[in-house]
N, CA, C and O atoms as a GROMACS GRO file, in nm:
protein
  660
    1UNK      N    1  18.945   5.380  14.586
    1UNK     CA    2  18.955   5.466  14.459
    1UNK      C    3  18.794   5.489  14.465
    1UNK      O    4  18.721   5.398  14.504
    2UNK      N    5  18.754   5.581  14.435
    2UNK     CA    6  18.611   5.620  14.380
    2UNK      C    7  18.581   5.617  14.260
    2UNK      O    8  18.667   5.635  14.174
    3UNK      N    9  18.452   5.595  14.230
    3UNK     CA   10  18.393   5.579  14.072
    3UNK      C   11  18.442   5.727  14.013
    3UNK      O   12  18.433   5.834  14.073
    4UNK      N   13  18.490   5.709  13.898
    4UNK     CA   14  18.533   5.827  13.833
    4UNK      C   15  18.688   5.876  13.869
    4UNK      O   16  18.742   5.976  13.821
    5UNK      N   17  18.741   5.792  13.953
    5UNK     CA   18  18.890   5.826  13.965
    5UNK      C   19  18.957   5.736  13.870
    5UNK      O   20  18.907   5.632  13.829
    6UNK      N   21  19.066   5.781  13.840
    6UNK     CA   22  19.140   5.701  13.726
    6UNK      C   23  19.274   5.645  13.806
    6UNK      O   24  19.331   5.706  13.897
    7UNK      N   25  19.311   5.515  13.752
    7UNK     CA   26  19.439   5.454  13.818
    7UNK      C   27  19.559   5.493  13.732
    7UNK      O   28  19.668   5.449  13.768
    8UNK      N   29  19.554   5.562  13.635
    8UNK     CA   30  19.648   5.642  13.580
    8UNK      C   31  19.638   5.771  13.517
    8UNK      O   32  19.530   5.829  13.503
    9UNK      N   33  19.770   5.824  13.472
    9UNK     CA   34  19.725   5.966  13.430
    9UNK      C   35  19.766   5.924  13.290
    9UNK      O   36  19.868   5.856  13.283
   10UNK      N   37  19.702   5.955  13.176
   10UNK     CA   38  19.733   5.967  13.039
   10UNK      C   39  19.843   6.100  12.976
   10UNK      O   40  19.834   6.222  12.985
   11UNK      N   41  19.922   6.032  12.926
   11UNK     CA   42  20.050   6.083  12.887
   11UNK      C   43  19.964   6.190  12.811
   11UNK      O   44  19.851   6.164  12.769
   12UNK      N   45  20.041   6.340  12.793
   12UNK     CA   46  19.994   6.443  12.745
   12UNK      C   47  19.973   6.408  12.574
   12UNK      O   48  19.866   6.408  12.513
   13UNK      N   49  20.096   6.383  12.526
   13UNK     CA   50  20.119   6.354  12.388
   13UNK      C   51  20.088   6.216  12.345
   13UNK      O   52  20.107   6.119  12.418
   14UNK      N   53  20.046   6.209  12.240
   14UNK     CA   54  19.998   6.086  12.160
   14UNK      C   55  20.074   6.086  12.028
   14UNK      O   56  20.112   6.185  11.965
   15UNK      N   57  20.094   5.940  11.994
   15UNK     CA   58  20.138   5.932  11.881
   15UNK      C   59  20.008   5.861  11.760
   15UNK      O   60  19.940   5.760  11.780
   16UNK      N   61  20.003   5.946  11.641
   16UNK     CA   62  19.960   5.871  11.538
   16UNK      C   63  20.028   5.834  11.433
   16UNK      O   64  20.097   5.916  11.373
   17UNK      N   65  20.021   5.703  11.395
   17UNK     CA   66  20.097   5.670  11.280
   17UNK      C   67  20.031   5.652  11.188
   17UNK      O   68  19.916   5.618  11.215
   18UNK      N   69  20.068   5.666  11.024
   18UNK     CA   70  20.025   5.609  10.923
   18UNK      C   71  20.116   5.534  10.824
   18UNK      O   72  20.219   5.482  10.868
   19UNK      N   73  20.089   5.525  10.704
   19UNK     CA   74  20.156   5.450  10.638
   19UNK      C   75  20.288   5.520  10.602
   19UNK      O   76  20.379   5.440  10.583
   20UNK      N   77  20.308   5.595  10.593
   20UNK     CA   78  20.440   5.664  10.574
   20UNK      C   79  20.518   5.651  10.694
   20UNK      O   80  20.635   5.684  10.677
   21UNK      N   81  20.486   5.608  10.824
   21UNK     CA   82  20.568   5.562  10.925
   21UNK      C   83  20.653   5.466  10.882
   21UNK      O   84  20.773   5.483  10.907
   22UNK      N   85  20.609   5.342  10.808
   22UNK     CA   86  20.694   5.218  10.765
   22UNK      C   87  20.773   5.258  10.640
   22UNK      O   88  20.879   5.204  10.607
   23UNK      N   89  20.719   5.344  10.582
   23UNK     CA   90  20.787   5.380  10.432
   23UNK      C   91  20.924   5.354  10.460
   23UNK      O   92  20.961   5.243  10.423
   24UNK      N   93  21.021   5.436  10.522
   24UNK     CA   94  21.140   5.424  10.544
   24UNK      C   95  21.220   5.266  10.561
   24UNK      O   96  21.339   5.246  10.536
   25UNK      N   97  21.127   5.172  10.605
   25UNK     CA   98  21.149   5.042  10.597
   25UNK      C   99  21.095   4.972  10.484
   25UNK      O  100  21.080   4.849  10.482
   26UNK      N  101  21.063   5.053  10.384
   26UNK     CA  102  21.025   5.019  10.270
   26UNK      C  103  20.894   4.950  10.272
   26UNK      O  104  20.876   4.858  10.192
   27UNK      N  105  20.794   4.987  10.361
   27UNK     CA  106  20.652   4.950  10.368
   27UNK      C  107  20.612   5.021  10.264
   27UNK      O  108  20.676   5.115  10.215
   28UNK      N  109  20.502   4.979  10.224
   28UNK     CA  110  20.400   5.030  10.097
   28UNK      C  111  20.315   5.140  10.133
   28UNK      O  112  20.258   5.141  10.242
   29UNK      N  113  20.300   5.245  10.040
   29UNK     CA  114  20.229   5.358  10.042
   29UNK      C  115  20.111   5.293   9.967
   29UNK      O  116  20.134   5.197   9.893
   30UNK      N  117  19.983   5.342   9.985
   30UNK     CA  118  19.879   5.306   9.865
   30UNK      C  119  19.882   5.261   9.747
   30UNK      O  120  19.836   5.151   9.715
   31UNK      N  121  19.940   5.347   9.664
   31UNK     CA  122  19.956   5.318   9.521
   31UNK      C  123  20.084   5.201   9.514
   31UNK      O  124  20.097   5.118   9.423
   32UNK      N  125  20.166   5.213   9.619
   32UNK     CA  126  20.269   5.080   9.591
   32UNK      C  127  20.182   4.944   9.621
   32UNK      O  128  20.188   4.849   9.543
   33UNK      N  129  20.103   4.941   9.735
   33UNK     CA  130  20.010   4.849   9.759
   33UNK      C  131  19.947   4.791   9.657
   33UNK      O  132  19.943   4.670   9.635
   34UNK      N  133  19.896   4.878   9.594
   34UNK     CA  134  19.792   4.849   9.453
   34UNK      C  135  19.875   4.787   9.366
   34UNK      O  136  19.826   4.687   9.312
   35UNK      N  137  20.012   4.824   9.328
   35UNK     CA  138  20.099   4.756   9.239
   35UNK      C  139  20.129   4.616   9.281
   35UNK      O  140  20.129   4.517   9.209
   36UNK      N  141  20.158   4.626   9.428
   36UNK     CA  142  20.195   4.465   9.453
   36UNK      C  143  20.074   4.375   9.437
   36UNK      O  144  20.095   4.262   9.393
   37UNK      N  145  19.953   4.410   9.467
   37UNK     CA  146  19.844   4.335   9.474
   37UNK      C  147  19.819   4.300   9.306
   37UNK      O  148  19.794   4.184   9.272
   38UNK      N  149  19.830   4.408   9.211
   38UNK     CA  150  19.795   4.374   9.068
   38UNK      C  151  19.926   4.262   9.015
   38UNK      O  152  19.902   4.182   8.924
   39UNK      N  153  20.047   4.265   9.074
   39UNK     CA  154  20.159   4.215   9.007
   39UNK      C  155  20.136   4.036   9.097
   39UNK      O  156  20.217   3.944   9.101
   40UNK      N  157  20.031   4.042   9.143
   40UNK     CA  158  20.017   3.898   9.195
   40UNK      C  159  19.958   3.794   9.088
   40UNK      O  160  19.862   3.821   9.015
   41UNK      N  161  20.031   3.664   9.088
   41UNK     CA  162  19.981   3.562   9.014
   41UNK      C  163  19.808   3.572   9.001
   41UNK      O  164  19.747   3.598   8.898
   42UNK      N  165  19.757   3.547   9.119
   42UNK     CA  166  19.607   3.544   9.115
   42UNK      C  167  19.532   3.643   9.024
   42UNK      O  168  19.426   3.628   8.962
   43UNK      N  169  19.620   3.754   9.032
   43UNK     CA  170  19.538   3.890   8.943
   43UNK      C  171  19.556   3.844   8.757
   43UNK      O  172  19.480   3.858   8.661
   44UNK      N  173  19.687   3.788   8.771
   44UNK     CA  174  19.724   3.760   8.611
   44UNK      C  175  19.630   3.643   8.580
   44UNK      O  176  19.577   3.630   8.470
   45UNK      N  177  19.617   3.586   8.650
   45UNK     CA  178  19.527   3.453   8.611
   45UNK      C  179  19.354   3.500   8.567
   45UNK      O  180  19.290   3.438   8.481
   46UNK      N  181  19.311   3.591   8.625
   46UNK     CA  182  19.176   3.630   8.625
   46UNK      C  183  19.177   3.782   8.553
   46UNK      O  184  19.204   3.889   8.609
   47UNK      N  185  19.140   3.760   8.413
   47UNK     CA  186  19.118   3.885   8.334
   47UNK      C  187  19.019   3.977   8.382
   47UNK      O  188  19.034   4.095   8.349
   48UNK      N  189  18.927   3.948   8.449
   48UNK     CA  190  18.832   4.026   8.512
   48UNK      C  191  18.884   4.105   8.613
   48UNK      O  192  18.878   4.227   8.601
   49UNK      N  193  18.935   4.054   8.711
   49UNK     CA  194  19.010   4.131   8.805
   49UNK      C  195  19.137   4.221   8.763
   49UNK      O  196  19.179   4.306   8.842
   50UNK      N  197  19.187   4.204   8.658
   50UNK     CA  198  19.318   4.246   8.610
   50UNK      C  199  19.245   4.397   8.542
   50UNK      O  200  19.298   4.504   8.572
   51UNK      N  201  19.140   4.396   8.464
   51UNK     CA  202  19.050   4.490   8.414
   51UNK      C  203  19.024   4.553   8.517
   51UNK      O  204  19.085   4.659   8.527
   52UNK      N  205  18.942   4.522   8.616
   52UNK     CA  206  18.880   4.589   8.706
   52UNK      C  207  18.998   4.680   8.810
   52UNK      O  208  18.966   4.791   8.852
   53UNK      N  209  19.102   4.634   8.837
   53UNK     CA  210  19.202   4.699   8.883
   53UNK      C  211  19.265   4.820   8.777
   53UNK      O  212  19.296   4.932   8.818
   54UNK      N  213  19.280   4.777   8.635
   54UNK     CA  214  19.303   4.897   8.573
   54UNK      C  215  19.248   4.984   8.531
   54UNK      O  216  19.303   5.084   8.485
   55UNK      N  217  19.113   4.963   8.539
   55UNK     CA  218  19.001   5.068   8.511
   55UNK      C  219  18.970   5.144   8.616
   55UNK      O  220  18.915   5.252   8.598
   56UNK      N  221  19.004   5.095   8.751
   56UNK     CA  222  18.946   5.167   8.849
   56UNK      C  223  19.055   5.253   8.901
   56UNK      O  224  19.164   5.251   8.844
   57UNK      N  225  19.036   5.331   9.007
   57UNK     CA  226  19.139   5.395   9.052
   57UNK      C  227  19.290   5.320   9.150
   57UNK      O  228  19.292   5.202   9.181
   58UNK      N  229  19.379   5.399   9.177
   58UNK     CA  230  19.471   5.336   9.237
   58UNK      C  231  19.453   5.306   9.396
   58UNK      O  232  19.547   5.268   9.465
   59UNK      N  233  19.318   5.327   9.449
   59UNK     CA  234  19.270   5.313   9.557
   59UNK      C  235  19.262   5.127   9.579
   59UNK      O  236  19.160   5.077   9.531
   60UNK      N  237  19.342   5.051   9.634
   60UNK     CA  238  19.291   4.921   9.636
   60UNK      C  239  19.196   4.903   9.746
   60UNK      O  240  19.130   4.800   9.735
   61UNK      N  241  19.171   4.973   9.844
   61UNK     CA  242  19.067   4.942   9.942
   61UNK      C  243  18.927   4.961   9.868
   61UNK      O  244  18.833   4.887   9.898
   62UNK      N  245  18.914   5.056   9.773
   62UNK     CA  246  18.769   5.049   9.695
   62UNK      C  247  18.771   4.944   9.630
   62UNK      O  248  18.677   4.871   9.661
   63UNK      N  249  18.848   4.897   9.539
   63UNK     CA  250  18.852   4.812   9.466
   63UNK      C  251  18.835   4.678   9.550
   63UNK      O  252  18.766   4.596   9.491
   64UNK      N  253  18.873   4.646   9.649
   64UNK     CA  254  18.855   4.537   9.727
   64UNK      C  255  18.679   4.539   9.758
   64UNK      O  256  18.599   4.446   9.744
   65UNK      N  257  18.659   4.666   9.800
   65UNK     CA  258  18.520   4.650   9.860
   65UNK      C  259  18.410   4.636   9.706
   65UNK      O  260  18.305   4.570   9.709
   66UNK      N  261  18.446   4.692   9.609
   66UNK     CA  262  18.365   4.674   9.501
   66UNK      C  263  18.356   4.520   9.452
   66UNK      O  264  18.257   4.473   9.396
   67UNK      N  265  18.484   4.442   9.484
   67UNK     CA  266  18.494   4.296   9.411
   67UNK      C  267  18.408   4.218   9.503
   67UNK      O  268  18.315   4.142   9.477
   68UNK      N  269  18.470   4.260   9.639
   68UNK     CA  270  18.360   4.170   9.752
   68UNK      C  271  18.210   4.197   9.756
   68UNK      O  272  18.138   4.102   9.787
   69UNK      N  273  18.161   4.295   9.732
   69UNK     CA  274  18.027   4.334   9.747
   69UNK      C  275  17.943   4.310   9.618
   69UNK      O  276  17.820   4.299   9.623
   70UNK      N  277  18.007   4.304   9.512
   70UNK     CA  278  17.965   4.309   9.386
   70UNK      C  279  17.918   4.171   9.330
   70UNK      O  280  18.007   4.091   9.302
   71UNK      N  281  17.777   4.131   9.310
   71UNK     CA  282  17.744   3.998   9.262
   71UNK      C  283  17.793   3.970   9.135
   71UNK      O  284  17.787   3.852   9.099
   72UNK      N  285  17.847   4.066   9.048
   72UNK     CA  286  17.905   4.055   8.945
   72UNK      C  287  18.038   3.948   8.942
   72UNK      O  288  18.081   3.892   8.842
   73UNK      N  289  18.078   3.939   9.048
   73UNK     CA  290  18.231   3.863   9.068
   73UNK      C  291  18.182   3.736   9.097
   73UNK      O  292  18.075   3.740   9.158
   74UNK      N  293  18.243   3.577   9.064
   74UNK     CA  294  18.228   3.482   9.107
   74UNK      C  295  18.286   3.471   9.218
   74UNK      O  296  18.371   3.558   9.241
   75UNK      N  297  18.265   3.364   9.326
   75UNK     CA  298  18.342   3.321   9.437
   75UNK      C  299  18.494   3.293   9.417
   75UNK      O  300  18.577   3.340   9.496
   76UNK      N  301  18.522   3.231   9.330
   76UNK     CA  302  18.641   3.206   9.294
   76UNK      C  303  18.741   3.325   9.247
   76UNK      O  304  18.860   3.338   9.277
   77UNK      N  305  18.668   3.399   9.171
   77UNK     CA  306  18.748   3.547   9.180
   77UNK      C  307  18.743   3.635   9.298
   77UNK      O  308  18.824   3.727   9.307
   78UNK      N  309  18.666   3.618   9.378
   78UNK     CA  310  18.675   3.690   9.502
   78UNK      C  311  18.785   3.641   9.603
   78UNK      O  312  18.851   3.716   9.676
   79UNK      N  313  18.796   3.501   9.596
   79UNK     CA  314  18.884   3.417   9.675
   79UNK      C  315  19.002   3.463   9.608
   79UNK      O  316  19.088   3.515   9.678
   80UNK      N  317  19.025   3.454   9.458
   80UNK     CA  318  19.161   3.490   9.413
   80UNK      C  319  19.214   3.645   9.418
   80UNK      O  320  19.334   3.669   9.400
   81UNK      N  321  19.131   3.734   9.441
   81UNK     CA  322  19.161   3.878   9.497
   81UNK      C  323  19.194   3.863   9.634
   81UNK      O  324  19.296   3.926   9.664
   82UNK      N  325  19.135   3.795   9.736
   82UNK     CA  326  19.169   3.806   9.864
   82UNK      C  327  19.285   3.738   9.886
   82UNK      O  328  19.348   3.771   9.986
   83UNK      N  329  19.338   3.636   9.806
   83UNK     CA  330  19.478   3.551   9.800
   83UNK      C  331  19.578   3.643   9.767
   83UNK      O  332  19.683   3.652   9.831
   84UNK      N  333  19.548   3.714   9.663
   84UNK     CA  334  19.657   3.808   9.596
   84UNK      C  335  19.680   3.946   9.722
   84UNK      O  336  19.785   4.009   9.733
   85UNK      N  337  19.582   3.964   9.790
   85UNK     CA  338  19.587   4.069   9.875
   85UNK      C  339  19.672   4.006  10.010
   85UNK      O  340  19.769   4.067  10.054
   86UNK      N  341  19.636   3.909  10.056
   86UNK     CA  342  19.710   3.844  10.134
   86UNK      C  343  19.888   3.835  10.091
   86UNK      O  344  19.987   3.877  10.150
   87UNK      N  345  19.879   3.792  10.013
   87UNK     CA  346  20.012   3.787   9.934
   87UNK      C  347  20.094   3.916   9.957
   87UNK      O  348  20.192   3.925  10.030
   88UNK      N  349  20.045   4.001   9.891
   88UNK     CA  350  20.092   4.127   9.894
   88UNK      C  351  20.140   4.199  10.013
   88UNK      O  352  20.244   4.263  10.020
   89UNK      N  353  20.037   4.177  10.123
   89UNK     CA  354  20.073   4.209  10.258
   89UNK      C  355  20.190   4.114  10.307
   89UNK      O  356  20.293   4.162  10.354
   90UNK      N  357  20.171   3.990  10.295
   90UNK     CA  358  20.279   3.910  10.332
   90UNK      C  359  20.409   3.914  10.253
   90UNK      O  360  20.513   3.874  10.305
   91UNK      N  361  20.406   3.952  10.147
   91UNK     CA  362  20.557   4.034  10.112
   91UNK      C  363  20.600   4.161  10.141
   91UNK      O  364  20.719   4.191  10.131
   92UNK      N  365  20.510   4.244  10.178
   92UNK     CA  366  20.551   4.348  10.243
   92UNK      C  367  20.589   4.337  10.412
   92UNK      O  368  20.675   4.402  10.471
   93UNK      N  369  20.527   4.268  10.450
   93UNK     CA  370  20.561   4.226  10.586
   93UNK      C  371  20.702   4.172  10.614
   93UNK      O  372  20.766   4.195  10.717
   94UNK      N  373  20.750   4.089  10.496
   94UNK     CA  374  20.873   4.018  10.496
   94UNK      C  375  20.987   4.123  10.481
   94UNK      O  376  21.095   4.121  10.540
   95UNK      N  377  20.944   4.216  10.388
   95UNK     CA  378  21.039   4.299  10.343
   95UNK      C  379  21.057   4.385  10.465
   95UNK      O  380  21.175   4.398  10.497
   96UNK      N  381  20.969   4.446  10.541
   96UNK     CA  382  20.973   4.539  10.651
   96UNK      C  383  21.052   4.468  10.749
   96UNK      O  384  21.160   4.521  10.776
   97UNK      N  385  21.021   4.349  10.815
   97UNK     CA  386  21.111   4.270  10.885
   97UNK      C  387  21.228   4.260  10.844
   97UNK      O  388  21.316   4.275  10.929
   98UNK      N  389  21.264   4.237  10.723
   98UNK     CA  390  21.406   4.219  10.708
   98UNK      C  391  21.448   4.366  10.685
   98UNK      O  392  21.569   4.372  10.704
   99UNK      N  393  21.410   4.456  10.659
   99UNK     CA  394  21.464   4.590  10.660
   99UNK      C  395  21.485   4.646  10.846
   99UNK      O  396  21.583   4.708  10.889
  100UNK      N  397  21.378   4.605  10.920
  100UNK     CA  398  21.400   4.644  11.038
  100UNK      C  399  21.514   4.582  11.114
  100UNK      O  400  21.570   4.643  11.205
  101UNK      N  401  21.551   4.446  11.072
  101UNK     CA  402  21.636   4.373  11.151
  101UNK      C  403  21.785   4.419  11.109
  101UNK      O  404  21.874   4.413  11.193
  102UNK      N  405  21.810   4.463  10.986
  102UNK     CA  406  21.921   4.517  10.943
  102UNK      C  407  21.950   4.661  10.930
  102UNK      O  408  22.060   4.686  10.881
  103UNK      N  409  21.883   4.753  10.960
  103UNK     CA  410  21.878   4.893  10.929
  103UNK      C  411  21.912   4.956  11.083
  103UNK      O  412  21.830   4.934  11.172
  104UNK      N  413  22.015   5.023  11.108
  104UNK     CA  414  22.052   5.101  11.218
  104UNK      C  415  21.939   5.186  11.243
  104UNK      O  416  21.920   5.195  11.364
  105UNK      N  417  21.868   5.242  11.184
  105UNK     CA  418  21.759   5.312  11.177
  105UNK      C  419  21.638   5.292  11.285
  105UNK      O  420  21.566   5.374  11.341
  106UNK      N  421  21.645   5.125  11.292
  106UNK     CA  422  21.531   5.093  11.353
  106UNK      C  423  21.550   5.101  11.495
  106UNK      O  424  21.447   5.097  11.561
  107UNK      N  425  21.660   5.112  11.558
  107UNK     CA  426  21.697   5.150  11.711
  107UNK      C  427  21.666   5.277  11.719
  107UNK      O  428  21.642   5.301  11.838
  108UNK      N  429  21.651   5.409  11.627
  108UNK     CA  430  21.633   5.510  11.621
  108UNK      C  431  21.482   5.543  11.643
  108UNK      O  432  21.429   5.626  11.718
  109UNK      N  433  21.431   5.455  11.559
  109UNK     CA  434  21.265   5.456  11.530
  109UNK      C  435  21.211   5.420  11.679
  109UNK      O  436  21.128   5.487  11.741
  110UNK      N  437  21.283   5.285  11.730
  110UNK     CA  438  21.241   5.233  11.833
  110UNK      C  439  21.243   5.332  11.961
  110UNK      O  440  21.141   5.348  12.028
  111UNK      N  441  21.372   5.400  11.993
  111UNK     CA  442  21.383   5.485  12.091
  111UNK      C  443  21.261   5.606  12.073
  111UNK      O  444  21.200   5.641  12.174
  112UNK      N  445  21.231   5.665  11.947
  112UNK     CA  446  21.137   5.748  11.905
  112UNK      C  447  20.982   5.712  11.965
  112UNK      O  448  20.903   5.786  12.025
  113UNK      N  449  20.971   5.603  11.936
  113UNK     CA  450  20.828   5.522  11.939
  113UNK      C  451  20.800   5.535  12.132
  113UNK      O  452  20.704   5.573  12.199
  114UNK      N  453  20.947   5.478  12.170
  114UNK     CA  454  20.917   5.468  12.314
  114UNK      C  455  20.879   5.583  12.398
  114UNK      O  456  20.834   5.575  12.512
  115UNK      N  457  20.899   5.692  12.331
  115UNK     CA  458  20.876   5.806  12.418
  115UNK      C  459  20.744   5.847  12.430
  115UNK      O  460  20.720   5.941  12.506
  116UNK      N  461  20.621   5.776  12.346
  116UNK     CA  462  20.530   5.795  12.374
  116UNK      C  463  20.462   5.652  12.475
  116UNK      O  464  20.350   5.603  12.461
  117UNK      N  465  20.551   5.618  12.558
  117UNK     CA  466  20.491   5.472  12.624
  117UNK      C  467  20.436   5.529  12.767
  117UNK      O  468  20.358   5.470  12.842
  118UNK      N  469  20.498   5.668  12.788
  118UNK     CA  470  20.450   5.675  12.967
  118UNK      C  471  20.544   5.602  13.035
  118UNK      O  472  20.617   5.513  12.991
  119UNK      N  473  20.533   5.657  13.174
  119UNK     CA  474  20.616   5.640  13.272
  119UNK      C  475  20.555   5.547  13.393
  119UNK      O  476  20.482   5.604  13.474
  120UNK      N  477  20.577   5.428  13.405
  120UNK     CA  478  20.516   5.366  13.504
  120UNK      C  479  20.537   5.390  13.665
  120UNK      O  480  20.455   5.374  13.755
  121UNK      N  481  20.652   5.426  13.671
  121UNK     CA  482  20.668   5.468  13.827
  121UNK      C  483  20.588   5.596  13.840
  121UNK      O  484  20.582   5.640  13.955
  122UNK      N  485  20.521   5.668  13.742
  122UNK     CA  486  20.436   5.762  13.769
  122UNK      C  487  20.282   5.731  13.713
  122UNK      O  488  20.198   5.815  13.682
  123UNK      N  489  20.274   5.623  13.710
  123UNK     CA  490  20.144   5.564  13.673
  123UNK      C  491  20.082   5.646  13.549
  123UNK      O  492  19.963   5.675  13.536
  124UNK      N  493  20.190   5.680  13.455
  124UNK     CA  494  20.122   5.758  13.346
  124UNK      C  495  20.145   5.658  13.228
  124UNK      O  496  20.251   5.598  13.208
  125UNK      N  497  20.033   5.648  13.153
  125UNK     CA  498  20.012   5.582  13.032
  125UNK      C  499  20.020   5.641  12.903
  125UNK      O  500  19.941   5.732  12.878
  126UNK      N  501  20.107   5.601  12.811
  126UNK     CA  502  20.106   5.651  12.667
  126UNK      C  503  19.993   5.582  12.574
  126UNK      O  504  19.930   5.477  12.590
  127UNK      N  505  19.991   5.663  12.490
  127UNK     CA  506  19.880   5.624  12.357
  127UNK      C  507  19.925   5.621  12.219
  127UNK      O  508  19.956   5.722  12.156
  128UNK      N  509  19.929   5.491  12.169
  128UNK     CA  510  19.999   5.503  12.014
  128UNK      C  511  19.849   5.451  11.932
  128UNK      O  512  19.776   5.362  11.975
  129UNK      N  513  19.826   5.526  11.813
  129UNK     CA  514  19.708   5.480  11.739
  129UNK      C  515  19.785   5.467  11.608
  129UNK      O  516  19.845   5.563  11.558
  130UNK      N  517  19.781   5.341  11.552
  130UNK     CA  518  19.844   5.290  11.431
  130UNK      C  519  19.748   5.307  11.305
  130UNK      O  520  19.658   5.225  11.326
  131UNK      N  521  19.721   5.370  11.190
  131UNK     CA  522  19.647   5.361  11.090
  131UNK      C  523  19.720   5.248  10.984
  131UNK      O  524  19.659   5.205  10.886
  132UNK      N  525  19.843   5.211  11.014
  132UNK     CA  526  19.926   5.120  10.926
  132UNK      C  527  19.845   4.992  10.894
  132UNK      O  528  19.768   4.931  10.968
  133UNK      N  529  19.872   4.971  10.794
  133UNK     CA  530  19.802   4.813  10.748
  133UNK      C  531  19.914   4.719  10.764
  133UNK      O  532  19.910   4.621  10.691
  134UNK      N  533  20.005   4.729  10.839
  134UNK     CA  534  20.114   4.653  10.873
  134UNK      C  535  20.127   4.622  11.016
  134UNK      O  536  20.041   4.654  11.098
  135UNK      N  537  20.248   4.554  11.048
  135UNK     CA  538  20.255   4.492  11.180
  135UNK      C  539  20.363   4.525  11.254
  135UNK      O  540  20.404   4.460  11.350
  136UNK      N  541  20.418   4.645  11.202
  136UNK     CA  542  20.549   4.720  11.248
  136UNK      C  543  20.547   4.752  11.384
  136UNK      O  544  20.650   4.719  11.442
  137UNK      N  545  20.449   4.814  11.462
  137UNK     CA  546  20.438   4.866  11.564
  137UNK      C  547  20.437   4.772  11.671
  137UNK      O  548  20.512   4.773  11.768
  138UNK      N  549  20.308   4.658  11.637
  138UNK     CA  550  20.276   4.554  11.710
  138UNK      C  551  20.408   4.454  11.741
  138UNK      O  552  20.445   4.414  11.851
  139UNK      N  553  20.459   4.432  11.628
  139UNK     CA  554  20.582   4.331  11.643
  139UNK      C  555  20.708   4.384  11.714
  139UNK      O  556  20.775   4.311  11.788
  140UNK      N  557  20.736   4.504  11.692
  140UNK     CA  558  20.841   4.547  11.774
  140UNK      C  559  20.807   4.638  11.906
  140UNK      O  560  20.895   4.698  11.968
  141UNK      N  561  20.686   4.642  11.935
  141UNK     CA  562  20.645   4.717  12.076
  141UNK      C  563  20.540   4.642  12.131
  141UNK      O  564  20.439   4.699  12.173
  142UNK      N  565  20.554   4.503  12.135
  142UNK     CA  566  20.460   4.421  12.207
  142UNK      C  567  20.492   4.380  12.348
  142UNK      O  568  20.588   4.427  12.408
  143UNK      N  569  20.410   4.290  12.401
  143UNK     CA  570  20.421   4.264  12.538
  143UNK      C  571  20.584   4.181  12.571
  143UNK      O  572  20.648   4.183  12.676
  144UNK      N  573  20.614   4.117  12.451
  144UNK     CA  574  20.764   4.090  12.451
  144UNK      C  575  20.866   4.131  12.500
  144UNK      O  576  20.953   4.063  12.554
  145UNK      N  577  20.867   4.284  12.480
  145UNK     CA  578  20.932   4.407  12.478
  145UNK      C  579  20.909   4.479  12.598
  145UNK      O  580  20.790   4.502  12.617
  146UNK      N  581  20.990   4.524  12.686
  146UNK     CA  582  20.982   4.609  12.810
  146UNK      C  583  20.888   4.755  12.784
  146UNK      O  584  20.822   4.813  12.870
  147UNK      N  585  20.902   4.790  12.654
  147UNK     CA  586  20.875   4.887  12.636
  147UNK      C  587  20.743   4.973  12.652
  147UNK      O  588  20.718   5.077  12.713
  148UNK      N  589  20.663   4.881  12.565
  148UNK     CA  590  20.507   4.886  12.572
  148UNK      C  591  20.445   4.766  12.591
  148UNK      O  592  20.485   4.655  12.555
  149UNK      N  593  20.316   4.802  12.666
  149UNK     CA  594  20.224   4.647  12.679
  149UNK      C  595  20.148   4.690  12.585
  149UNK      O  596  20.120   4.809  12.570
  150UNK      N  597  20.106   4.591  12.509
  150UNK     CA  598  19.969   4.581  12.454
  150UNK      C  599  19.847   4.492  12.512
  150UNK      O  600  19.862   4.370  12.510
  151UNK      N  601  19.766   4.528  12.546
  151UNK     CA  602  19.642   4.441  12.617
  151UNK      C  603  19.632   4.327  12.542
  151UNK      O  604  19.669   4.323  12.424
  152UNK      N  605  19.588   4.239  12.596
  152UNK     CA  606  19.557   4.116  12.565
  152UNK      C  607  19.650   4.012  12.461
  152UNK      O  608  19.619   3.910  12.398
  153UNK      N  609  19.771   4.083  12.472
  153UNK     CA  610  19.877   3.999  12.434
  153UNK      C  611  19.959   3.908  12.516
  153UNK      O  612  20.044   3.968  12.581
  154UNK      N  613  19.958   3.790  12.532
  154UNK     CA  614  20.032   3.725  12.607
  154UNK      C  615  20.161   3.662  12.549
  154UNK      O  616  20.261   3.640  12.617
  155UNK      N  617  20.148   3.630  12.400
  155UNK     CA  618  20.256   3.616  12.320
  155UNK      C  619  20.289   3.675  12.228
  155UNK      O  620  20.216   3.665  12.129
  156UNK      N  621  20.414   3.766  12.218
  156UNK     CA  622  20.440   3.840  12.123
  156UNK      C  623  20.490   3.745  12.000
  156UNK      O  624  20.520   3.797  11.893
  157UNK      N  625  20.495   3.649  12.014
  157UNK     CA  626  20.547   3.560  11.900
  157UNK      C  627  20.424   3.555  11.782
  157UNK      O  628  20.444   3.553  11.660
  158UNK      N  629  20.315   3.552  11.840
  158UNK     CA  630  20.200   3.584  11.734
  158UNK      C  631  20.218   3.665  11.625
  158UNK      O  632  20.165   3.640  11.516
  159UNK      N  633  20.304   3.781  11.651
  159UNK     CA  634  20.319   3.858  11.536
  159UNK      C  635  20.428   3.821  11.456
  159UNK      O  636  20.442   3.891  11.356
  160UNK      N  637  20.505   3.735  11.471
  160UNK     CA  638  20.620   3.682  11.436
  160UNK      C  639  20.596   3.538  11.352
  160UNK      O  640  20.688   3.488  11.287
  161UNK      N  641  20.456   3.473  11.360
  161UNK     CA  642  20.408   3.374  11.294
  161UNK      C  643  20.443   3.258  11.381
  161UNK      O  644  20.427   3.145  11.334
  162UNK      N  645  20.489   3.272  11.502
  162UNK     CA  646  20.550   3.165  11.580
  162UNK      C  647  20.464   3.123  11.664
  162UNK      O  648  20.518   3.040  11.737
  163UNK      N  649  20.353   3.141  11.692
  163UNK     CA  650  20.264   3.133  11.815
  163UNK      C  651  20.143   3.047  11.768
  163UNK      O  652  20.078   3.057  11.664
  164UNK      N  653  20.128   2.952  11.882
  164UNK     CA  654  19.994   2.890  11.845
  164UNK      C  655  19.854   2.935  11.882
  164UNK      O  656  19.746   2.878  11.864
  165UNK      N  657  19.884   3.050  11.936
  165UNK     CA  658  19.744   3.137  11.964
  165UNK      C  659  19.686   3.199  11.836
  165UNK      O  660  19.583   3.267  11.842
   0.00000   0.00000   0.00000
């Protein structure tokens, strides 16, 4: 193979997913994530964080940046916000995981995503880009599943929290 030759042919179609992709499995949209963070005990215990969220917009990423970068917030307040954020993501992940395991629509979703995987016998490679802030694609389409391979992942258990890696 000469320099510049590809060992694979990229698939013509690619998949780009956003937050709406997991919404049918009760994944959060941005405003719902804001509410999930706001409802965490860590936010209720810190009046300054609660006020910041109420007075700001519903963009939790902007609020995160403001709190983490501002010298006006003490390290304990920053840590509390990070814990609230982690807890909100953990809750969403549990909800999505539960829904995906019970809902027959998951099989339809899996079939849809697999169409973008490419065909190994033709050395065709598919490309999927996700802007989701959850692990839906990674969990259900990882190296443990024959549909897709995610480079660098030897253990799909990592996405299920049962891997030592």
